[in-house]
C-alpha positions in Angstrom: 4.9 -7.8 -2.5 4.4 -11.3 -1.4 8.3 -11.9 -0.7 9.1 -8.5 0.7 5.9 -6.9 2.4 5.7 -7.2 6.2 3.2 -6.3 8.7 3.6 -5.8 12.4 0.1 -6.4 14.4 0.4 -4.6 17.9 -0.2 -7.1 20.5 -1.6 -4.6 23.2 -5.1 -5.0 24.3 -7.6 -7.9 24.7 -10.8 -9.3 23.1 -13.3 -8.5 22.2 -12.6 -4.9 21.4 -9.1 -5.8 19.9 -7.6 -8.9 18.3 -11.1 -10.2 17.5 -14.1 -9.2 15.2 -17.0 -10.7 13.6 -16.4 -13.6 11.3 -19.8 -14.1 9.6 -22.4 -11.9 7.9 -21.8 -8.6 6.2 -19.2 -7.4 8.8 -17.3 -10.8 8.6 -14.5 -9.7 6.5 -13.4 -7.4 9.3 -12.7 -10.3 12.0 -11.5 -12.6 9.2 -8.9 -10.1 8.0 -7.6 -9.4 11.6 -7.7 -13.1 12.5 -5.6 -14.0 9.3 -3.1 -11.3 10.2 -2.6 -12.8 13.6 -2.2 -16.3 12.4 1.4 -17.4 13.2 1.8 -19.1 9.6 0.7 -15.5 7.9 3.7 -15.1 5.6 3.3 -11.2 5.8 3.6 -11.2 9.7 6.9 -9.5 10.7 8.7 -11.0 13.6 9.9 -7.7 15.1 8.3 -4.3 14.5 11.5 -3.0 12.9 11.0 -5.4 9.9 7.5 -4.1 9.2 6.6 -1.8 6.3 3.1 -1.2 7.8 1.3 -1.6 11.3 -2.0 -3.1 11.8 -4.2 -1.6 14.6 -6.3 -4.7 15.5 -9.4 -2.7 16.7 -12.6 -3.9 15.6 -15.2 -1.3 15.2 -17.9 -3.9 14.8 -17.0 -5.3 18.2 -16.8 -1.9 19.8 -20.6 -1.0 18.6 -21.7 -4.4 19.9 -20.1 -3.9 23.2 -21.1 -0.3 23.7 -23.9 0.3 21.6 -26.4 -2.5 21.8 -29.1 -2.0 22.4 -28.8 1.2 20.5 -29.8 4.2 22.6 -27.5 6.9 20.9 -25.8 7.6 17.6 -22.8 9.6 19.3 -19.5 8.3 18.2 -17.9 9.5 21.6 -17.3 6.0 22.9 -16.1 4.8 19.5 -13.6 7.4 19.3 -12.4 7.2 22.9 -11.6 3.3 22.5 -9.5 3.9 19.0 -7.9 7.2 20.4 -6.9 5.4 23.8 -5.4 2.6 21.9 -3.3 4.9 19.6 -2.5 6.7 22.5 -1.0 3.6 24.0 1.1 2.3 21.2 2.4 5.8 20.3 3.6 6.1 24.0 5.0 2.7 24.2 6.7 2.6 20.6 8.4 5.2 18.2 6.5 3.9 15.0 3.4 6.0 15.1 5.1 9.1 15.9 7.8 9.0 13.4 5.2 8.7 10.5 2.4 10.5 12.2 0.3 7.3 11.5 1.1 7.2 7.6 2.3 3.7 7.7 -0.5 2.4 10.0 -3.8 0.9 9.1 -7.2 -0.2 10.4 -9.8 -2.5 8.9 -13.3 -2.2 9.2 -16.6 -3.0 7.4 -18.8 -1.3 9.9 -20.9 1.8 8.7 -19.6 4.0 11.3 -16.0 3.4 10.6 -15.3 6.4 8.4 -16.3 8.5 11.5 -13.2 7.3 13.4 -11.0 10.4 14.3 -13.7 12.9 14.0 -13.0 13.7 17.6 -9.2 14.2 16.8 -8.7 14.8 13.1 -5.0 15.8 13.4 -4.1 12.5 15.1 -5.8 10.4 12.3 -5.0 12.6 9.3 -2.4 10.0 7.8 -4.1 6.8 8.9 -4.7 4.2 6.1 -8.5 3.1 6.6 -9.5 -0.1 4.8 -13.2 0.5 4.7 -16.3 -1.0 3.0 -18.1 2.1 3.5 -16.0 4.0 0.7 -18.1 7.1 0.1 -16.0 9.8 -1.5 -18.6 12.5 -0.8 -18.1 11.9 2.8 -14.8 11.0 4.8 -13.4 8.3 2.4 -10.1 9.5 0.7 -9.2 7.4 -2.3 -5.5 8.5 -2.3 -5.0 7.5 1.4 -7.8 4.9 2.1 -8.5 1.6 0.8 -12.0 0.3 -0.3 -13.0 -3.1 0.8 -15.7 -5.3 -0.7 -18.6 -6.3 1.5 -18.9 -10.1 1.5 -21.9 -12.0 2.6 -21.8 -15.4 0.8 -23.3 -18.6 2.3 -20.8 -21.5 2.2 -21.5 -24.4 -0.2 -24.6 -22.7 -2.1 -23.0 -20.9 -4.8 -21.0 -23.0 -7.1 -23.7 -25.0 -9.2 -25.8 -22.0 -9.6 -23.2 -20.3 -12.0 -24.9 -20.8 -15.3 -23.3 -20.2 -18.7 -24.1 -17.0 -20.3 -26.4 -18.6 -22.8 -28.6 -20.2 -20.4 -29.5 -17.0 -18.3 -33.1 -16.1 -19.2 -33.4 -13.0 -16.9 -32.1 -9.7 -18.1 -31.7 -8.0 -14.7 -32.6 -9.0 -11.0 -33.0 -7.5 -7.6 -34.6 -8.5 -4.3 -34.6 -6.4 -1.3 -36.0 -3.8 1.1 -36.0 0.0 0.4 -33.1 0.8 2.5 -31.7 4.2 1.5 -32.9 6.7 -1.2 -31.4 4.7 -4.0 -33.2 1.4 -3.3 -36.3 3.6 -2.8 -36.3 4.9 -6.2 -35.3 1.6 -7.8 -38.5 0.0 -6.1 -40.7 2.9 -6.9 -39.7 2.7 -10.8 -39.4 -1.2 -11.2 -40.9 -3.2 -8.4 -43.0 -6.1 -10.0 -43.4 -4.1 -13.1 -41.4 -5.8 -15.6 -40.6 -9.6 -16.6 -37.0 -8.8 -18.0 -36.1 -6.5 -15.2 -37.1 -8.2 -12.3 -37.2 -6.1 -9.0 -39.0 -7.5 -5.7 -39.0 -6.7 -2.1 -39.5 -10.3 -0.8 -39.3 -13.8 -2.1 -40.9 -16.7 -1.0 -37.7 -18.8 -0.2 -34.2 -17.5 0.7 -32.7 -20.1 -1.8 -34.6 -18.4 -4.7 -32.5 -15.4 -4.2 -29.2 -16.9 -5.3 -30.9 -19.1 -7.9 -32.5 -16.2 -9.6 -29.3 -14.2 -9.5 -27.7 -17.2 -11.1 -30.2 -17.2 -13.8 -29.7 -13.5 -14.5 -27.5 -11.9 -17.0 -27.1 -8.6 -14.8 -27.6 -8.2 -11.0 -28.7 -5.0 -9.7 -26.5 -3.8 -6.8 -27.9 -0.6 -5.4 -26.4 1.0 -2.5 -28.6 0.7 0.7 -28.1 3.1 3.7 -24.5 3.2 2.7 -22.6 3.1 -0.6 -21.3 -0.7 -0.4 -23.5 -3.6 -1.1 -22.6 -7.4 -0.6 -24.6 -8.1 -3.6 -21.6 -6.9 -5.8 -19.4 -9.8 -4.5 -22.3 -12.2 -4.5 -23.0 -11.3 -8.2 -19.4 -11.8 -9.1 -19.3 -15.3 -7.6 -22.4 -16.4 -9.5 -21.1 -15.0 -12.6 -23.7 -12.4 -13.0 -22.5 -9.0 -14.5 -23.0 -6.5 -11.5 -24.9 -3.4 -12.1 -23.4 -0.7 -9.8 -26.2 1.8 -8.9 -24.6 4.2 -6.4 -23.4 7.8 -6.1 -19.8 8.4 -4.9 -18.9 4.8 -4.4 -15.1 4.1 -4.6 -15.2 0.7 -6.0 -12.7 -1.9 -4.5 -9.3 -2.5 -6.0 -9.9 0.1 -8.7 -6.0 0.7 -8.6 -5.7 -2.5 -10.6 -9.2 -3.6 -11.8 -11.0 -1.6 -14.6 -14.6 -2.1 -13.4 -15.9 -0.9 -16.8 -14.7 -4.1 -18.4 -16.9 -6.5 -16.1 -19.6 -4.1 -14.5 -22.1 -1.5 -15.6 -22.4 1.8 -13.5 -25.6 3.6 -13.4 -26.0 6.8 -11.5 -29.2 7.1 -9.4 -30.6 9.8 -11.7 -30.6 7.2 -14.6 -32.6 4.4 -12.6 -35.5 4.8 -15.0 -33.3 4.0 -17.9 -32.0 0.8 -16.6 -33.8 -1.5 -19.3 -32.8 0.8 -22.1 -29.1 0.8 -20.9 -29.0 -3.1 -20.5 -30.6 -3.5 -23.8 -28.0 -1.5 -25.4 -25.4 -3.9 -24.4 -24.8 -6.2 -27.3 -24.4 -9.8 -27.0 -20.7 -9.7 -27.9 -20.0 -7.1 -25.4 -22.2 -8.9 -22.6 -20.2 -12.2 -23.3 -16.9 -10.3 -23.0 -18.1 -8.7 -19.9 -19.3 -12.2 -18.4 -16.0 -13.6 -19.3 -14.2 -11.1 -17.4 -16.5 -11.5 -14.4 -15.3 -15.0 -14.2 -11.6 -13.9 -14.4 -12.0 -11.4 -11.6 -13.9 -14.0 -9.3 -10.8 -15.1 -7.5 -10.2 -11.3 -6.2 -13.5 -11.6 -4.4 -13.0 -15.0 -2.6 -12.3 -15.2 1.0 -9.7 -18.0 1.7 -8.3 -19.2 5.1 -5.4 -19.3 4.8 -5.3 -16.6 2.3 -4.1 -17.4 -1.1 -2.6 -15.2 -4.0 -5.0 -12.9 -5.7 -7.8 -13.5 -3.2 -9.6 -10.7 -1.4 -7.2 -10.7 1.4 -4.1 -10.6 -0.8 -5.8 -7.8 -2.9 -6.6 -5.7 0.3 -2.9 -6.2 1.3 -1.7 -5.0 -2.2 -4.0 -2.0 -2.1 -2.4 -1.1 1.5 1.2 -1.7 -0.1 0.2 0.7 -2.9 -0.4 3.5 -0.4 2.5 2.6 1.7 4.8 3.1 -1.3 3.5 6.8 -1.6 5.0 7.4 2.0 8.6 7.8 2.6 9.8 7.6 6.3 11.8 10.8 7.4 15.5 10.2 7.7 16.5 9.7 11.5 
């Protein structure tokens, strides 16, 4: 893939709605990806659209929300749909690439919760578009055969490396701290909040640094869905060498085309939250050590590098797009 795969980034439009995006916090991977793709030294960047295997629509959903919806006075997606539809209409009229494939070799990247709603106003136009999404909920609008699940990443720089303790020195069985966002977290807090020394579940901690320290001291890190299925805790746990416990319903995990999540995580559906301790106590020391070793092996796939490096999160996302592009053949002219 690295030697052959080429991407054309449409040049139409101006920031902040296109060619831009947040570079920090939980939506940061959206802007980082767009910026990386537009960097001249990007080896995947096509010099001419005829060379491209796929075409990036450089629209930032997070920026659209910031410009048109803050302060929030409506949940209507009309303005979001209008911006994206207008952009696609421009490139479809100017070039032949969208029309020849009906958008099947085009992709859009977004970590915003509203991104799966793109196209509701015109489903026929967007039915083939590859959407790279953090909010990868298979019970809603995410389609695993067409779309790509993107990890949500919110990792402070320069604070994590020294906290990755060896598995033998991790004294906490399981840990979570966070507010009751969404029904799964509410269930978790109702069942476990401040009730068990081994399964430590809290709403608030006295110091923000304690959060990462406690994750680094834990064997298992509880990663429940919030209002949406994805959680930045998954990538944080992996970076800290903590085996992630995915507590979610209908979450398509990132890079499942090539990563076997059962080898380095535990998945617990919401109806089994009361059994968390029993489930984790049932993991033998031998199995835990294997899982923790595999967590370390997959760490590089959840690291954001600039410039991107082989096997990091940006390359993994591109590989996922590449696989979906292979499933489509352009019609013979």
